[in-house]
DOTIPA-649443 format. One record per residue (C-alpha): residue number from 1; residue in three letters; x, y, z. Coordinates in nm, 4 decimals, decimal comma. Example, Ala and Ser with C-alpha at 12.3 -4.5 7.8 and 13.67 -1.06 7.14 Angstrom:
2
[r 1 'ALA' [1,2300 -0,4500 0,7800]]
[r 2 'SER' [1,3670 -0,1060 0,7140]]
***
This chain:
29
[r 1 'LEU' [0,0000 0,0000 0,0000]]
[r 2 'HIS' [0,0953 0,3693 0,0046]]
[r 3 'HIS' [0,1435 0,3686 0,3819]]
[r 4 'GLN' [0,5171 0,3256 0,3191]]
[r 5 'CYS' [0,5379 0,6651 0,1493]]
[r 6 'PRO' [0,7073 0,9295 0,3695]]
[r 7 'ILE' [0,4587 1,1912 0,2511]]
[r 8 'SER' [0,2016 1,2464 0,5268]]
[r 9 'SER' [-0,0397 1,4702 0,3346]]
[r 10 'GLY' [-0,0303 1,2703 0,0125]]
[r 11 'HIS' [-0,0354 0,9367 0,1946]]
[r 12 'SER' [-0,3299 1,0442 0,4069]]
[r 13 'PHE' [-0,5301 1,1570 0,1046]]
[r 14 'LEU' [-0,4475 0,8385 -0,0848]]
[r 15 'TYR' [-0,5604 0,6225 0,2035]]
[r 16 'ASP' [-0,8869 0,8146 0,2370]]
[r 17 'PHE' [-0,9544 0,7434 -0,1294]]
[r 18 'GLN' [-0,8238 0,3858 -0,1267]]
[r 19 'VAL' [-0,9836 0,2644 0,1956]]
[r 20 'PRO' [-1,3442 0,3133 0,3170]]
[r 21 'ASP' [-1,4546 0,5883 0,5555]]
[r 22 'GLN' [-1,3955 0,3808 0,8682]]
[r 23 'ALA' [-1,0471 0,2649 0,7656]]
[r 24 'GLY' [-0,9580 0,6115 0,6349]]
[r 25 'THR' [-1,0492 0,7718 0,9655]]
[r 26 'PHE' [-0,8590 0,5075 1,1596]]
[r 27 'TRP' [-0,5439 0,5647 0,9545]]
[r 28 'TYR' [-0,5826 0,9427 0,9537]]
[r 29 'HIS' [-0,5937 0,9496 1,3329]]
***
């Protein structure tokens, strides 16, 4: 996945789009 990327902003956005709302929120926090 993109969680390995050092970019916090980009990685966060990617996750939000890749994973569902629940997972996105969990990762974002």
